[in-house]
C-alpha positions as CSV (number, residue, x, y, z in Angstrom):
1,M,0.1,1.6,-5.5
2,R,-3.0,0.7,-3.7
3,L,-2.5,-2.4,-1.5
4,L,-5.4,-4.1,-0.1
5,L,-4.3,-6.5,2.4
6,I,-6.9,-9.2,3.3
7,R,-7.3,-12.2,6.0
8,H,-8.6,-15.1,4.8
9,G,-12.1,-16.6,5.2
10,Q,-13.2,-18.4,8.4
11,T,-11.3,-22.1,9.1
12,P,-12.2,-24.8,11.3
13,G,-8.9,-23.7,13.6
14,N,-10.6,-20.6,13.9
15,V,-13.8,-21.8,15.3
16,L,-11.7,-24.1,17.6
17,G,-9.3,-21.0,18.7
18,Q,-6.5,-23.2,17.8
19,L,-2.6,-21.8,16.6
20,D,-3.3,-23.5,13.1
21,T,-0.4,-22.3,10.9
22,A,1.2,-25.3,9.1
23,F,1.6,-25.7,5.6
24,P,-0.7,-26.7,3.6
25,G,-3.3,-25.9,6.6
26,P,-7.0,-26.2,6.7
27,G,-9.6,-25.0,4.1
28,L,-12.7,-23.0,4.9
29,T,-15.6,-23.6,6.8
30,E,-18.9,-23.2,4.9
31,L,-19.2,-19.5,6.4
32,G,-15.5,-19.4,5.1
33,T,-16.6,-20.2,1.7
34,R,-19.6,-17.7,1.8
35,Q,-17.1,-14.9,3.4
36,A,-15.0,-15.5,-0.2
37,E,-17.7,-15.0,-2.2
38,I,-19.0,-11.6,-0.3
39,L,-15.5,-10.5,-0.9
40,A,-15.6,-10.9,-4.3
41,T,-18.6,-8.9,-4.6
42,T,-17.3,-6.4,-2.2
43,L,-14.2,-6.0,-4.2
44,S,-16.0,-5.9,-7.7
45,G,-15.5,-2.2,-8.3
46,S,-12.1,-1.6,-6.3
47,G,-9.9,-1.8,-9.7
48,V,-7.9,-4.7,-8.3
49,D,-5.4,-5.7,-11.3
50,A,-3.0,-7.9,-9.4
51,L,-3.9,-10.9,-7.0
52,Y,-2.1,-12.8,-4.5
53,A,-2.3,-15.5,-1.9
54,S,-0.1,-16.9,0.5
55,K,0.8,-20.5,0.1
56,L,-1.8,-21.9,2.2
57,L,-4.7,-23.4,1.3
58,R,-7.1,-21.1,2.9
59,A,-5.7,-17.8,1.4
60,Q,-5.7,-19.3,-2.0
61,L,-9.3,-20.7,-1.5
62,T,-10.3,-17.1,-0.1
63,A,-8.8,-15.7,-3.6
64,A,-10.5,-18.1,-5.9
65,P,-13.9,-16.0,-6.1
66,L,-12.0,-12.8,-6.7
67,S,-10.0,-14.0,-9.4
68,R,-13.0,-15.4,-11.1
69,A,-14.9,-12.4,-10.8
70,K,-12.0,-10.1,-12.3
71,G,-10.4,-12.2,-14.4
72,V,-7.3,-12.0,-12.5
73,E,-4.9,-14.7,-12.0
74,V,-3.8,-15.8,-8.4
75,Q,-0.2,-15.8,-7.7
76,V,1.0,-17.5,-5.0
77,S,3.5,-15.7,-2.8
78,E,5.9,-17.6,-0.5
79,G,6.6,-14.9,2.0
80,L,2.8,-13.9,2.9
81,H,2.1,-17.0,5.0
82,E,1.2,-17.1,8.6
83,I,3.7,-16.4,11.3
84,G,4.6,-19.8,12.2
85,A,3.5,-20.9,15.6
86,G,6.5,-23.5,16.2
87,D,6.4,-25.4,19.3
88,L,2.7,-24.0,19.9
89,E,1.4,-25.3,16.9
90,L,-2.3,-26.5,16.9
91,R,-2.8,-25.1,20.8
92,A,-5.8,-23.5,22.0
93,D,-4.8,-22.6,25.6
94,R,-4.7,-18.9,26.8
95,E,-0.9,-19.2,28.1
96,S,0.1,-20.3,24.3
97,I,-2.4,-17.9,22.8
98,H,-0.8,-15.3,24.9
99,R,2.5,-16.2,24.0
100,Y,2.2,-16.4,20.7
101,L,0.8,-12.6,20.5
102,E,3.2,-11.4,22.9
103,T,6.2,-12.6,20.5
104,V,4.2,-11.3,17.3
105,Y,3.4,-7.8,18.8
106,A,7.5,-7.5,20.3
107,W,8.6,-7.6,16.6
108,G,5.8,-5.0,16.1
109,L,7.5,-2.7,18.6
110,G,11.1,-3.4,17.3
111,D,12.4,-6.7,19.2
112,L,13.1,-8.6,16.1
113,D,15.1,-10.6,18.3
114,A,12.7,-12.2,19.9
115,K,12.1,-15.8,18.9
116,M,8.6,-17.9,18.7
117,P,9.1,-20.7,21.0
118,G,10.5,-23.5,18.3
119,G,10.1,-20.9,15.2
120,D,11.3,-17.7,13.6
121,D,12.2,-14.3,15.0
122,G,11.1,-11.0,13.3
123,H,14.0,-10.6,11.1
124,E,12.6,-13.9,9.3
125,F,9.6,-12.9,9.4
126,F,9.7,-9.2,7.9
127,G,12.5,-10.5,5.6
128,R,10.1,-12.6,3.8
129,F,6.7,-10.6,3.8
130,D,8.7,-7.2,3.1
131,A,10.2,-9.3,-0.2
132,D,6.7,-10.2,-1.5
133,I,5.4,-6.8,-0.9
134,A,8.3,-5.3,-2.4
135,A,7.8,-7.5,-5.7
136,M,4.2,-6.7,-5.7
137,A,5.0,-2.7,-5.7
138,D,7.5,-3.4,-8.5
139,S,4.7,-5.2,-10.5
140,G,3.5,-2.2,-12.3
141,A,-0.1,-2.9,-11.0
142,E,-2.4,0.0,-9.6
143,V,-4.3,-2.0,-6.9
144,A,-2.8,-5.1,-5.7
145,A,-4.9,-7.3,-3.4
146,A,-3.0,-10.0,-1.4
147,V,-5.3,-12.7,0.9
148,S,-2.6,-13.0,4.2
149,H,-3.1,-14.0,7.5
150,G,-4.4,-12.2,10.6
151,A,-1.4,-12.0,12.7
152,A,1.2,-11.5,10.0
153,I,-1.2,-8.2,8.3
154,R,-1.5,-6.9,11.6
155,V,1.7,-6.4,12.6
156,W,3.4,-5.7,9.1
157,A,0.9,-3.3,8.2
158,S,0.9,-1.2,11.6
159,S,4.8,-1.6,11.4
160,R,5.5,-0.3,8.2
161,A,2.8,2.4,7.7
162,R,4.0,6.1,8.4
163,N,1.0,7.1,10.1
164,V,0.0,5.0,12.8
165,L,1.8,3.6,15.7
166,P,3.8,0.2,16.0
167,S,0.7,-0.7,18.7
168,F,-2.0,-0.2,16.3
169,G,-2.1,-3.7,14.9
170,A,-2.1,-5.0,18.5
171,E,-4.9,-2.8,19.4
172,N,-7.1,-3.4,16.5
173,A,-8.6,-6.8,15.4
174,L,-8.8,-7.9,12.0
175,D,-11.9,-10.4,11.3
176,N,-12.1,-12.9,8.7
177,T,-12.0,-11.5,5.2
178,G,-11.2,-8.2,6.8
179,I,-9.4,-5.8,4.7
180,V,-6.4,-3.1,5.4
181,T,-5.7,-0.8,2.7
182,L,-2.3,1.0,2.4
183,E,-1.2,3.4,-0.3
184,G,2.5,4.1,-1.3
185,S,5.8,1.9,-2.1
186,T,8.5,0.4,-0.9
187,A,10.7,3.4,-1.8
188,T,8.4,6.0,-0.9
189,G,6.9,4.3,2.3
190,W,3.3,3.2,3.0
191,T,0.1,5.1,4.5
192,L,-2.5,3.5,6.1
193,V,-5.9,4.5,4.4
194,E,-8.4,1.8,6.0
195,W,-8.7,-0.9,8.6
196,A,-11.4,-3.1,8.0
197,G,-13.9,-0.4,6.7
198,T,-12.7,2.3,8.9
199,P,-10.7,5.1,7.7
200,V,-7.4,5.9,8.9
201,D,-6.2,9.6,9.6
202,P,-3.6,9.8,6.7
203,G,-1.6,12.7,8.7
204,T,-1.3,11.1,12.3
205,P,2.3,10.7,12.9
206,G,3.7,7.3,13.5
């Protein structure tokens, strides 16, 4: 299966630099709405035959134009939501942002016991995200697109892809509506094919 993991469009929280992770979350800015429309055009010839979005509003709003363009219903997936900031929710100071990212990338490097202050640990995050990806892989779809969230996509893709190091996601940004493309399955493993428009060497050992 070809799997497209897509970061949602711009939100007011993104503009403010906030850790805005709680349900249902904000909608999109005017720019974010335009980004979602452009995304639908960009993926018009991609062969998407299954479309998913996290439970947060911004992900579903980003998926809506693609849903209309492809005639494919958006399926809400509980496990695709952003990594909760816990006690750091709505903070925008450098120390809080650093603590959040430090915890997320510790998970990517294998320290799943690391816990977000007042929030989840890596076992809980990978458990829910893996489960939703497995369901997509078992759906029979040839090309599945899933609108999720920046930190979640970066740490999951770089941890599960066989051809990059676990630190890849920490070292490579993903802008709003950026697309991470993987191929494979839960059973055989995943290969990272493209990151935000840049091809990735399929033979590089992870």
